[in-house]
C-alpha positions as CSV (number, residue, x, y, z in Angstrom):
1,M,0.0,0.0,0.0
2,F,2.8,2.5,1.0
3,K,4.8,1.6,-2.1
4,R,1.8,2.4,-4.3
5,I,1.2,5.7,-2.5
6,W,4.8,6.6,-3.1
7,E,4.4,5.8,-6.7
8,D,1.3,7.9,-6.9
9,I,3.4,10.8,-5.5
10,G,6.3,10.3,-7.9
11,C,4.2,10.0,-11.0
12,V,3.3,13.8,-10.8
13,F,6.8,14.7,-11.8
14,G,7.0,14.7,-15.5
15,R,3.3,15.4,-16.0
16,D,2.9,18.6,-14.1
17,P,5.6,21.3,-14.6
18,A,4.3,23.2,-11.6
19,V,5.2,20.6,-9.1
20,R,8.3,21.4,-6.9
21,S,8.5,18.7,-4.3
22,K,6.9,15.5,-3.0
23,I,5.8,17.4,0.1
24,E,3.8,19.7,-2.2
25,V,2.0,16.8,-3.8
26,F,1.2,15.3,-0.5
27,F,-0.3,18.4,1.0
28,C,-1.6,20.4,-2.0
29,Y,-2.8,18.0,-4.8
30,P,-6.5,17.1,-4.6
31,G,-6.0,14.3,-7.2
32,F,-3.6,12.6,-4.8
33,H,-5.9,13.0,-1.9
34,A,-8.8,11.5,-3.9
35,L,-6.6,8.4,-4.5
36,L,-6.0,8.1,-0.8
37,F,-9.7,8.0,-0.2
38,Y,-10.3,5.6,-3.1
39,H,-7.7,3.2,-1.8
40,V,-9.5,2.9,1.5
41,A,-13.0,2.9,0.0
42,H,-12.0,0.2,-2.6
43,W,-10.5,-2.0,0.1
44,L,-13.8,-1.7,2.1
45,W,-15.9,-2.4,-1.0
46,E,-13.9,-5.5,-2.0
47,S,-14.1,-6.7,1.6
48,G,-17.9,-6.6,1.6
49,F,-18.4,-3.4,3.5
50,R,-20.0,-1.7,0.5
51,L,-22.0,0.9,2.5
52,L,-19.0,2.0,4.4
53,G,-16.9,2.0,1.2
54,R,-19.5,4.4,-0.4
55,F,-19.5,6.6,2.6
56,V,-15.7,6.9,2.6
57,S,-16.0,7.7,-1.2
58,H,-18.6,10.4,-0.5
59,V,-16.4,12.0,2.1
60,G,-13.5,12.1,-0.4
61,R,-15.9,13.8,-2.9
62,M,-16.7,16.4,-0.4
63,V,-13.1,17.0,0.4
64,T,-11.5,16.9,-3.0
65,G,-14.4,17.6,-5.5
66,I,-13.5,14.3,-7.2
67,E,-16.0,11.4,-7.3
68,I,-14.4,7.9,-7.7
69,H,-16.8,4.9,-7.1
70,P,-15.2,2.4,-4.8
71,G,-16.0,-0.3,-7.3
72,A,-13.9,1.1,-10.0
73,R,-10.5,-0.5,-10.7
74,I,-7.5,1.8,-11.1
75,G,-4.0,0.9,-12.1
76,R,-0.7,2.2,-10.9
77,R,0.7,5.7,-11.2
78,F,-2.7,7.2,-11.9
79,F,-2.7,11.1,-11.9
80,I,-5.6,13.5,-11.7
81,D,-4.4,17.0,-12.5
82,H,-6.4,19.9,-11.1
83,G,-9.1,17.4,-10.2
84,M,-12.3,19.3,-9.6
85,G,-15.3,17.8,-11.2
86,V,-13.9,14.4,-12.2
87,V,-16.4,11.5,-12.1
88,I,-15.3,7.9,-12.4
89,G,-18.1,5.3,-12.5
90,E,-18.5,2.0,-10.7
91,T,-17.4,-0.4,-13.5
92,S,-14.7,1.8,-14.9
93,V,-11.3,0.0,-15.4
94,I,-8.2,2.3,-15.7
95,G,-4.8,1.0,-16.6
96,D,-1.3,2.1,-15.5
97,D,0.2,5.6,-16.1
98,V,-3.2,7.2,-17.0
99,T,-3.7,11.0,-16.6
100,L,-7.1,12.7,-16.3
101,Y,-7.7,16.4,-16.2
102,H,-10.5,18.3,-14.5
103,H,-14.2,17.8,-15.3
104,V,-13.5,14.5,-17.0
105,T,-16.3,11.9,-16.8
106,L,-15.9,8.1,-17.2
107,G,-19.7,7.6,-17.2
108,G,-22.3,5.1,-18.4
109,V,-25.2,5.4,-20.8
110,T,-27.5,2.7,-19.5
111,W,-29.0,1.4,-16.3
112,S,-28.6,-2.2,-17.4
113,P,-26.5,-4.3,-14.9
114,G,-23.0,-5.4,-15.8
115,K,-20.3,-3.4,-17.5
116,R,-21.6,0.2,-18.0
117,H,-18.4,2.3,-18.0
118,P,-15.3,2.7,-20.0
119,T,-12.0,0.7,-20.0
120,V,-9.1,3.0,-20.3
121,G,-5.8,1.5,-21.5
122,D,-2.3,2.2,-20.2
123,G,-0.7,5.6,-20.9
124,V,-4.0,7.3,-21.9
125,V,-4.4,11.1,-21.5
126,V,-7.9,12.5,-21.2
127,G,-8.1,16.2,-21.6
128,A,-10.2,18.7,-19.5
129,G,-14.0,18.4,-19.9
130,A,-13.9,15.3,-21.9
131,Q,-16.7,12.7,-21.6
132,V,-16.0,9.1,-22.2
133,L,-19.3,7.3,-22.0
134,G,-20.4,3.8,-22.2
135,P,-18.7,0.3,-22.0
136,I,-16.2,1.3,-24.6
137,T,-12.4,0.7,-24.7
138,V,-9.8,3.5,-25.0
139,G,-6.7,1.9,-26.5
140,R,-3.2,2.1,-25.0
141,D,-1.5,5.6,-25.4
142,A,-4.6,7.2,-26.9
143,R,-5.3,10.9,-26.4
144,I,-8.7,12.4,-25.8
145,G,-8.8,16.1,-26.5
146,A,-10.4,18.6,-24.2
147,N,-14.2,18.7,-24.3
148,A,-14.4,15.6,-26.6
149,V,-17.3,13.3,-26.3
150,V,-16.3,9.7,-26.9
151,L,-19.0,7.2,-27.6
152,K,-17.1,4.6,-29.5
153,D,-14.0,2.5,-29.0
154,V,-10.7,4.3,-29.6
155,P,-7.8,2.5,-31.2
156,P,-4.4,2.5,-29.6
157,G,-2.4,5.7,-30.1
158,A,-5.2,7.7,-31.6
159,T,-6.0,11.3,-30.8
160,M,-9.7,12.0,-30.6
161,V,-11.3,15.5,-30.7
162,G,-14.8,16.9,-31.3
163,I,-18.4,16.0,-30.6
164,P,-18.8,13.2,-31.2
165,A,-15.1,12.4,-31.0
166,R,-13.4,11.6,-34.3
167,P,-9.7,10.9,-35.1
168,A,-7.7,14.1,-35.4
169,G,-4.6,12.7,-37.1
170,P,-2.8,9.4,-38.0
171,T,-2.9,6.6,-35.5
172,E,0.4,5.8,-33.8
173,A,1.2,2.3,-32.8
174,K,3.3,3.3,-29.9
175,K,4.8,6.5,-28.4
176,E,8.1,7.0,-26.7
177,A,7.8,6.2,-23.0
178,S,9.3,9.5,-22.1
179,S,6.8,11.6,-24.2
180,F,3.8,13.2,-22.6
181,D,1.0,15.3,-24.3
182,A,-0.7,17.7,-21.8
183,Y,-4.5,17.8,-22.1
184,G,-4.5,15.0,-24.6
185,T,-3.4,17.3,-27.4
186,P,0.1,16.5,-28.9
187,S,0.3,19.6,-31.0
188,P,-1.5,23.0,-31.1
189,D,-1.8,22.6,-34.9
190,I,-4.3,19.7,-34.8
191,A,-7.7,21.0,-35.6
192,D,-11.2,19.4,-35.4
193,P,-11.6,17.0,-38.5
194,T,-14.8,18.8,-39.5
195,T,-13.0,22.1,-39.5
196,R,-10.2,20.7,-41.7
197,A,-12.7,19.3,-44.1
198,V,-14.6,22.6,-44.4
199,E,-11.3,24.3,-44.9
200,R,-10.3,22.0,-47.7
201,L,-13.7,22.5,-49.4
202,L,-13.3,26.3,-49.2
203,D,-9.8,26.1,-50.7
204,E,-11.4,23.9,-53.6
205,V,-14.1,26.5,-54.2
206,R,-11.6,29.3,-54.3
207,T,-9.5,27.4,-56.9
208,L,-12.6,26.6,-59.0
209,R,-13.7,30.2,-58.8
210,S,-10.4,31.5,-60.0
211,R,-10.5,29.0,-62.9
212,V,-13.9,30.1,-63.9
213,D,-12.8,33.7,-63.9
214,E,-10.0,32.9,-66.2
215,L,-12.3,31.1,-68.6
216,E,-14.8,33.9,-68.6
217,Q,-12.0,36.5,-69.4
218,G,-10.8,34.4,-72.3
219,A,-14.2,33.9,-73.8
220,A,-14.9,37.6,-73.6
221,A,-11.5,38.5,-75.3
222,K,-12.2,36.3,-78.4
223,P,-15.3,38.0,-79.9
224,E,-13.6,41.5,-79.5
225,A,-10.6,40.3,-81.5
226,A,-12.7,38.7,-84.2
227,A,-15.1,41.7,-84.7
228,P,-14.0,44.0,-87.6
229,A,-13.8,47.8,-87.1
230,E,-16.8,49.9,-88.0
231,G,-15.0,51.7,-90.9
232,E,-14.0,48.4,-92.4
233,M,-17.6,47.1,-92.3
234,E,-18.8,50.3,-94.1
235,G,-16.0,50.1,-96.8
236,E,-16.7,46.4,-97.5
237,G,-20.4,47.1,-97.8
238,E,-19.9,49.9,-100.4
239,A,-17.4,47.7,-102.4
240,A,-19.9,45.0,-102.5
241,T,-22.4,47.1,-104.5
242,P,-22.2,47.5,-108.4
243,L,-21.7,51.3,-108.0
244,G,-18.9,50.7,-105.6
245,R,-17.2,48.3,-107.9
246,R,-17.3,50.7,-110.8
247,A,-15.8,53.4,-108.5
248,A,-13.1,51.1,-107.5
249,G,-12.4,50.2,-111.1
250,G,-12.1,53.8,-112.2
């Protein structure tokens, strides 16, 4: 138990640039405090003292603003940054080295008994305000962007953004162990897939419009070049008459 608590403190380094010492984590990080309440509540829940486990969980919610059901299963080196408003449902399963930010929900979409909440793989980062709903699986090393709503399985290494969430870039089979993407977004240049599609359509419209303008200008220039001058038309008309031909022949 104490070894795991020490791991929970140590995992903050490398994921939060604001941290300065382990003492600071112990006294000032609500995500760490929520885990302390969870470990006690989960032990009571697994030991059959379920009402007492729920009570300890409720006290932890009042103290930290983070609600973790004692029935959830959480792996090692789990980190909740900022913490406030996080909800983790009863049948949630969380792997090792997972990071959640504030206002994340691992929730259910049905009242049916059995698995109702997500399974989150190792190394996943879930950005602030994201909602991961239903008995879905978020693959290893996936990234869930801030405020995304995830309703379907996420492949390993994918970055998901939007409502409903869609892949924001190419899926990566594996990331370097030392890499960490804050808030689930590996690059500020990654945009919502719908926005990118609209931008591509606008670029295509601009290209087509430019081509149409060129064709219209070319079509307008040809009749002007082919049309004879007014004086030439009158001269040709006079020469075409018999009197005009006599005058031309002297």
